[in-house]
C-alpha positions in Angstrom: -162.8 -3.1 -6.0 -159.8 -0.9 -5.5 -156.7 -0.7 -7.7 -153.4 -1.4 -6.0 -152.7 2.3 -6.2 -155.8 3.3 -4.3 -155.1 0.6 -1.7 -151.6 1.9 -1.3 -152.8 5.5 -0.7 -155.4 4.3 1.8 -152.8 2.4 3.7 -150.6 5.4 3.9 -153.4 7.6 5.0 -154.5 5.1 7.7 -151.1 5.5 9.3 -151.5 9.2 9.7 -153.2 11.0 12.6 -156.9 11.6 12.1 -156.7 15.4 11.7 -154.1 15.0 8.9 -156.3 12.4 7.3 -159.0 14.9 7.2 -156.7 17.4 5.6 -155.5 15.0 3.0 -159.1 13.9 2.3 -160.2 17.5 1.8 -157.1 18.2 -0.6 -158.1 15.0 -2.5 -161.8 16.0 -2.9 -160.8 19.4 -4.2 -158.2 17.8 -6.5 -160.8 15.3 -7.8 -163.3 18.0 -8.3 -160.8 20.0 -10.5 -160.1 16.9 -12.5 -163.8 16.2 -13.1 -164.0 19.8 -14.2 -161.2 19.4 -16.6 -162.7 16.2 -18.0 -166.0 18.0 -18.6 -164.2 20.8 -20.5 -162.1 18.4 -22.5 -165.3 16.5 -23.5 -167.1 19.7 -24.3 -164.2 21.0 -26.5 -163.8 17.6 -28.2 -167.5 17.7 -29.1 -167.2 21.1 -30.6 -163.8 20.7 -32.3 -165.3 20.0 -35.8 -167.7 22.9 -35.6 -164.7 25.3 -34.5 -162.8 24.1 -37.5 -165.7 24.6 -39.8 -166.3 28.1 -38.6 -162.7 29.0 -38.9 -162.6 27.7 -42.5 -165.8 29.7 -43.2 -164.3 32.8 -41.7 -161.1 32.4 -43.8 -163.2 31.9 -47.0 -165.3 35.0 -46.3 -162.2 37.1 -45.7 -160.6 35.8 -48.9 -163.9 36.5 -50.9 -164.1 40.1 -49.4 -167.3 39.3 -47.5 -166.0 39.9 -44.0 -166.3 43.2 -42.3 -164.2 44.5 -39.4 -166.0 44.0 -36.1 -167.4 47.1 -34.5 -166.9 46.6 -30.8 -169.1 49.6 -29.9 -172.1 47.7 -31.4 -171.7 44.7 -29.2 
């Protein structure tokens, strides 16, 4: 079952020559793949948001207590 918006897009595409339909379909596939990637990142970020906040608070506390040391990038 398609929404009215999808039905409208399909109707518009059907009026185009087949080679243009293929180009539009390729662009839509790429665009939808990008959207899916963004959704994955958003979901992943939302799942870790509380941990990120917790780690940031811990780092601030350790700095305030003098427990933090400057990072030695040569040891990475």
